[in-house]
PAMIDREN-430575 format. One record per residue (C-alpha): residue number from 0; residue in one letter; y, z, x. Coordinates in steps of 0.25 Angstrom, whole numbers, plus 5000, padded with zeros to 4 digits. Layout:
PAMIDREN-430575
<node k="NUM" r="a" c2="Y" c3="Z" c1="X"/>
...
end
This chain:
PAMIDREN-430575
<node k="0" r="m" c2="5744" c3="5458" c1="5231"/>
<node k="1" r="l" c2="5743" c3="5454" c1="5245"/>
<node k="2" r="s" c2="5728" c3="5454" c1="5244"/>
<node k="3" r="n" c2="5730" c3="5445" c1="5233"/>
<node k="4" r="i" c2="5738" c3="5436" c1="5241"/>
<node k="5" r="i" c2="5730" c3="5434" c1="5252"/>
<node k="6" r="l" c2="5717" c3="5433" c1="5245"/>
<node k="7" r="n" c2="5722" c3="5422" c1="5237"/>
<node k="8" r="e" c2="5718" c3="5414" c1="5249"/>
<node k="9" r="l" c2="5704" c3="5420" c1="5248"/>
<node k="10" r="g" c2="5703" c3="5417" c1="5234"/>
<node k="11" r="k" c2="5704" c3="5402" c1="5237"/>
<node k="12" r="e" c2="5692" c3="5401" c1="5245"/>
<node k="13" r="p" c2="5680" c3="5403" c1="5236"/>
<node k="14" r="e" c2="5688" c3="5394" c1="5226"/>
<node k="15" r="k" c2="5687" c3="5384" c1="5235"/>
<node k="16" r="r" c2="5672" c3="5386" c1="5236"/>
<node k="17" r="g" c2="5671" c3="5385" c1="5221"/>
<node k="18" r="h" c2="5667" c3="5401" c1="5221"/>
<node k="19" r="l" c2="5671" c3="5410" c1="5210"/>
<node k="20" r="f" c2="5678" c3="5423" c1="5215"/>
<node k="21" r="v" c2="5682" c3="5435" c1="5209"/>
<node k="22" r="r" c2="5695" c3="5443" c1="5218"/>
<node k="23" r="y" c2="5702" c3="5455" c1="5216"/>
<node k="24" r="a" c2="5713" c3="5460" c1="5226"/>
<node k="25" r="d" c2="5703" c3="5460" c1="5239"/>
<node k="26" r="d" c2="5690" c3="5459" c1="5232"/>
<node k="27" r="l" c2="5683" c3="5445" c1="5230"/>
<node k="28" r="v" c2="5671" c3="5441" c1="5225"/>
<node k="29" r="i" c2="5667" c3="5427" c1="5226"/>
<node k="30" r="f" c2="5654" c3="5421" c1="5217"/>
<node k="31" r="c" c2="5645" c3="5411" c1="5224"/>
<node k="32" r="k" c2="5634" c3="5402" c1="5218"/>
<node k="33" r="s" c2="5624" c3="5406" c1="5229"/>
<node k="34" r="r" c2="5623" c3="5418" c1="5239"/>
<node k="35" r="r" c2="5625" c3="5407" c1="5251"/>
<node k="36" r="s" c2="5636" c3="5402" c1="5245"/>
<node k="37" r="a" c2="5642" c3="5416" c1="5244"/>
<node k="38" r="q" c2="5638" c3="5419" c1="5259"/>
<node k="39" r="r" c2="5645" c3="5407" c1="5264"/>
<node k="40" r="t" c2="5657" c3="5410" c1="5255"/>
<node k="41" r="l" c2="5658" c3="5424" c1="5262"/>
<node k="42" r="d" c2="5656" c3="5419" c1="5276"/>
<node k="43" r="n" c2="5668" c3="5410" c1="5272"/>
<node k="44" r="l" c2="5677" c3="5419" c1="5266"/>
<node k="45" r="l" c2="5677" c3="5430" c1="5276"/>
<node k="46" r="p" c2="5682" c3="5422" c1="5289"/>
<node k="47" r="f" c2="5693" c3="5417" c1="5279"/>
<node k="48" r="i" c2="5697" c3="5430" c1="5275"/>
<node k="49" r="e" c2="5698" c3="5436" c1="5289"/>
<node k="50" r="t" c2="5703" c3="5423" c1="5295"/>
<node k="51" r="k" c2="5712" c3="5417" c1="5285"/>
<node k="52" r="l" c2="5717" c3="5428" c1="5278"/>
<node k="53" r="f" c2="5716" c3="5438" c1="5289"/>
<node k="54" r="l" c2="5709" c3="5449" c1="5281"/>
<node k="55" r="k" c2="5699" c3="5458" c1="5286"/>
<node k="56" r="v" c2="5686" c3="5458" c1="5279"/>
<node k="57" r="n" c2="5677" c3="5471" c1="5276"/>
<node k="58" r="k" c2="5664" c3="5464" c1="5280"/>
<node k="59" r="e" c2="5655" c3="5474" c1="5272"/>
<node k="60" r="k" c2="5662" c3="5470" c1="5258"/>
<node k="61" r="p" c2="5659" c3="5455" c1="5258"/>
<node k="62" r="h" c2="5645" c3="5452" c1="5253"/>
<node k="63" r="v" c2="5637" c3="5441" c1="5246"/>
<node k="64" r="a" c2="5630" c3="5447" c1="5233"/>
<node k="65" r="y" c2="5625" c3="5441" c1="5220"/>
<node k="66" r="i" c2="5634" c3="5442" c1="5207"/>
<node k="67" r="r" c2="5627" c3="5453" c1="5202"/>
<node k="68" r="d" c2="5629" c3="5462" c1="5214"/>
<node k="69" r="i" c2="5644" c3="5461" c1="5214"/>
<node k="70" r="k" c2="5654" c3="5473" c1="5209"/>
<node k="71" r="f" c2="5667" c3="5468" c1="5210"/>
<node k="72" r="l" c2="5679" c3="5479" c1="5203"/>
<node k="73" r="s" c2="5668" c3="5484" c1="5195"/>
<node k="74" r="y" c2="5664" c3="5472" c1="5189"/>
<node k="75" r="i" c2="5650" c3="5465" c1="5192"/>
<node k="76" r="f" c2="5647" c3="5450" c1="5191"/>
<node k="77" r="g" c2="5634" c3="5443" c1="5184"/>
<node k="78" r="r" c2="5630" c3="5430" c1="5179"/>
<node k="79" r="s" c2="5629" c3="5427" c1="5164"/>
<node k="80" r="n" c2="5625" c3="5413" c1="5160"/>
<node k="81" r="g" c2="5629" c3="5407" c1="5173"/>
<node k="82" r="k" c2="5642" c3="5414" c1="5175"/>
<node k="83" r="c" c2="5648" c3="5426" c1="5182"/>
<node k="84" r="q" c2="5651" c3="5437" c1="5173"/>
<node k="85" r="f" c2="5658" c3="5451" c1="5177"/>
<node k="86" r="y" c2="5654" c3="5464" c1="5171"/>
<node k="87" r="i" c2="5659" c3="5478" c1="5173"/>
<node k="88" r="h" c2="5650" c3="5485" c1="5184"/>
<node k="89" r="g" c2="5641" c3="5497" c1="5177"/>
<node k="90" r="d" c2="5648" c3="5507" c1="5188"/>
<node k="91" r="s" c2="5662" c3="5503" c1="5184"/>
<node k="92" r="i" c2="5658" c3="5505" c1="5169"/>
<node k="93" r="k" c2="5652" c3="5520" c1="5173"/>
<node k="94" r="k" c2="5664" c3="5524" c1="5180"/>
<node k="95" r="m" c2="5673" c3="5519" c1="5169"/>
<node k="96" r="k" c2="5665" c3="5528" c1="5160"/>
<node k="97" r="s" c2="5665" c3="5539" c1="5168"/>
<node k="98" r="k" c2="5680" c3="5539" c1="5169"/>
<node k="99" r="i" c2="5683" c3="5537" c1="5155"/>
<node k="100" r="r" c2="5673" c3="5549" c1="5152"/>
<node k="101" r="g" c2="5681" c3="5558" c1="5161"/>
<node k="102" r="l" c2="5693" c3="5552" c1="5156"/>
<node k="103" r="t" c2="5689" c3="5555" c1="5140"/>
<node k="104" r="s" c2="5681" c3="5569" c1="5143"/>
<node k="105" r="r" c2="5686" c3="5580" c1="5134"/>
<node k="106" r="n" c2="5682" c3="5590" c1="5145"/>
<node k="107" r="n" c2="5693" c3="5587" c1="5154"/>
<node k="108" r="g" c2="5705" c3="5595" c1="5147"/>
<node k="109" r="w" c2="5713" c3="5582" c1="5144"/>
<node k="110" r="g" c2="5720" c3="5582" c1="5130"/>
<node k="111" r="y" c2="5718" c3="5568" c1="5122"/>
<node k="112" r="e" c2="5732" c3="5562" c1="5126"/>
<node k="113" r="y" c2="5729" c3="5564" c1="5142"/>
<node k="114" r="r" c2="5715" c3="5558" c1="5140"/>
<node k="115" r="k" c2="5720" c3="5546" c1="5133"/>
<node k="116" r="q" c2="5731" c3="5545" c1="5144"/>
<node k="117" r="r" c2="5720" c3="5545" c1="5155"/>
<node k="118" r="l" c2="5712" c3="5535" c1="5146"/>
<node k="119" r="i" c2="5723" c3="5525" c1="5147"/>
<node k="120" r="w" c2="5726" c3="5527" c1="5161"/>
<node k="121" r="y" c2="5711" c3="5526" c1="5165"/>
<node k="122" r="p" c2="5711" c3="5510" c1="5169"/>
<node k="123" r="l" c2="5723" c3="5515" c1="5180"/>
<node k="124" r="f" c2="5714" c3="5524" c1="5188"/>
end
């Protein structure tokens, strides 16, 4: 909750510049039209985060990348008909299928009702 309050100010910065962005808690992706614009935005936002918000930035994490090279919260981004689209990342789908195979396996000794209950609980863990 506290991160959302503090980082609300950070969300206003890309809006001022006309950039689209996605934020979830303390994770943020900003979409710029060019690599140069993205680098400029990154160079301006890092000091803003450190001096105005008094937060420490892990220098290894922020980077400039093409839209197709970004994985954010199990999603990847791409362009379709000139618009930004997002898709579930292939690794995330494989992980989900593996987990469901384990939950539905008939070799684990679970009864039908317990297996059903575990499938209902699946998104929670």
